[in-house]
C-alpha positions in Angstrom: 57.0 185.2 110.3 58.2 184.1 113.8 55.8 181.5 115.3 53.9 182.2 118.5 53.1 178.7 119.7 54.9 175.5 121.0 54.2 172.1 119.4 55.7 168.7 119.8 57.8 166.8 122.4 60.8 168.1 124.2 64.0 168.0 122.1 67.5 167.3 123.4 69.3 170.6 123.4 72.4 169.0 122.0 70.5 168.4 118.8 71.1 172.1 118.1 74.8 172.0 118.7 75.9 172.7 115.1 73.3 175.4 114.7 74.3 177.0 118.0 78.0 177.0 116.8 77.0 178.6 113.5 74.8 181.3 115.2 77.5 182.2 117.7 80.2 182.5 115.0 77.9 184.4 112.7 76.9 187.0 115.3 80.4 187.4 116.7 81.7 188.5 113.3 78.6 190.5 112.3 78.7 194.3 111.8 75.3 195.7 112.9 73.3 197.6 110.3 71.7 200.0 112.8 72.5 201.1 116.4 69.7 199.1 118.0 70.8 196.0 116.2 74.2 196.2 118.0 72.5 196.0 121.4 70.3 193.1 120.1 73.3 191.3 118.8 75.1 191.6 122.2 72.0 190.4 124.1 71.6 187.5 121.7 75.3 186.5 122.2 74.6 186.6 126.0 71.6 184.3 125.4 73.8 181.9 123.3 76.1 181.6 126.3 73.3 179.3 127.7 74.4 176.7 125.1 72.5 174.9 122.4 69.3 175.1 124.3 69.0 178.8 123.3 68.2 177.6 119.8 65.1 175.7 120.9 61.6 177.1 121.3 61.5 175.4 124.6 64.1 177.7 126.2 61.8 179.9 128.3 64.2 182.9 128.8 64.3 183.4 125.0 65.4 181.6 121.9 67.0 182.4 118.6 64.7 182.5 115.5 65.4 183.1 111.8 63.5 185.2 109.4 63.8 186.6 105.9 62.7 189.6 103.9 62.0 188.2 100.4 62.6 190.6 97.5 61.3 190.0 94.0 63.8 189.4 91.2 64.0 193.1 90.4 64.5 194.2 94.0 61.5 196.5 93.7 59.0 194.7 95.9 59.0 192.8 99.2 56.9 189.8 100.1 55.0 190.0 103.3 52.4 187.7 105.0 49.3 188.6 107.0 49.8 186.5 110.1 46.7 184.5 111.0 46.9 184.8 114.8 48.5 188.3 115.1 46.6 190.1 112.4 49.8 192.0 111.3 51.7 192.0 108.1 55.2 190.5 108.8 58.2 189.1 107.1 58.5 185.3 106.7 60.4 183.2 109.2 60.1 181.3 112.5 61.6 178.8 114.9 64.7 176.9 114.2 64.3 173.1 113.8 66.7 170.3 114.9 67.6 169.5 111.3 68.8 173.1 110.6 72.6 173.4 110.5 72.9 177.2 109.9 70.8 180.2 110.7 70.8 181.2 107.0 69.5 177.7 106.1 66.8 178.0 108.7 65.7 181.4 107.3 65.6 180.0 103.8 63.7 176.9 104.8 61.1 179.1 106.5 60.8 181.5 103.6 60.4 178.6 101.2 57.8 176.8 103.3 55.7 179.9 103.9 55.9 181.4 100.4 55.6 178.2 98.4 58.3 179.6 96.1 61.1 177.3 94.9 64.5 178.6 94.0 64.9 181.3 96.6 68.4 182.6 97.1 69.8 184.1 100.3 72.6 186.4 101.5 74.2 184.5 104.4 75.1 187.8 106.1 72.3 189.0 108.5 70.6 192.3 107.7 69.2 192.8 111.2 68.8 191.3 114.7 65.6 192.2 116.6 64.4 191.0 120.1 60.6 191.1 120.8 58.2 189.4 123.3 56.1 186.4 122.2 53.6 184.0 123.7 55.8 180.9 123.5 55.6 178.8 126.7 53.3 181.4 128.2 55.8 184.3 127.5 59.3 184.4 126.1 61.5 186.4 123.8 62.4 185.9 120.1 66.0 186.8 119.3 65.3 187.1 115.6 68.2 187.0 113.2 67.1 188.4 109.8 68.3 187.8 106.3 67.7 189.1 102.7 66.3 186.6 100.3 65.7 187.0 96.5 62.9 185.3 94.6 63.5 184.0 91.0 61.9 185.8 88.0 58.2 185.0 87.6 57.9 183.6 91.2 54.3 182.9 92.2 53.6 182.7 96.0 51.3 180.2 97.6 49.6 181.0 101.0 50.5 178.6 103.8 48.4 177.5 106.9 50.0 180.3 109.0 49.1 183.2 106.8 45.7 184.7 105.8 47.3 186.3 102.8 50.6 186.9 101.0 51.3 190.1 99.1 54.1 192.0 97.2 54.6 195.6 98.2 56.8 198.5 97.2 59.3 199.3 99.9 57.8 202.8 100.3 54.2 201.5 100.4 54.1 198.8 103.0 50.7 197.6 104.3 49.0 198.3 107.6 48.9 197.0 110.2 52.6 196.3 110.0 54.7 194.5 112.6 57.0 197.1 114.2 60.3 195.4 113.4 59.5 194.7 109.7 60.1 198.1 108.2 63.7 198.3 109.6 64.6 195.3 107.4 63.9 197.0 104.1 67.0 199.3 103.8 69.6 196.7 104.8 67.9 194.1 102.6 68.2 196.4 99.5 71.8 197.2 100.5 72.5 193.4 100.6 71.1 193.0 97.1 73.3 195.8 95.8 76.4 194.4 97.7 76.5 190.9 96.3 74.4 188.3 94.4 72.2 186.3 96.7 72.8 182.5 96.7 71.3 179.1 97.5 71.3 178.0 101.2 74.6 177.0 102.7 
């Protein structure tokens, strides 16, 4: 669930150097899962040419975020949250933090924090890249890199401060109102689950 606000002091962009290197290498080697994602990847790589600052929420032209579509242990349901401020059902996720070393790790951290579920596993290969406008710094863009995440059997979610509600939904029965970019994650997430076992964060 990508965030929409800015908090905290300015951070030295070089703090994000390792994460920036990971994001650049990851997207350079990534095969897009849909035609629009190819253009989003190319635009995100152009943004990353600005250097490590592009990973920070304080980079006004846009910044890279990380999100996750969480699947239940059987792969038959997805976990979405009703965003408190937006009023939409969305995937879990948000801004990268200075301590994040990889985009997959950032996505898994966000998914764990926002779902309250321990033991999540992630496929480190992105399932989608999406660019959308947000209210950060009075108006910016999120270059959101998305991943598939698998919950353990018997997982019980816990609502965080940023969500009004969490819910499990069948992929063909997603709730309304639904954020526009969320539905496009379902097919590649299910494909990722079929392709290889998901794993702990890198």
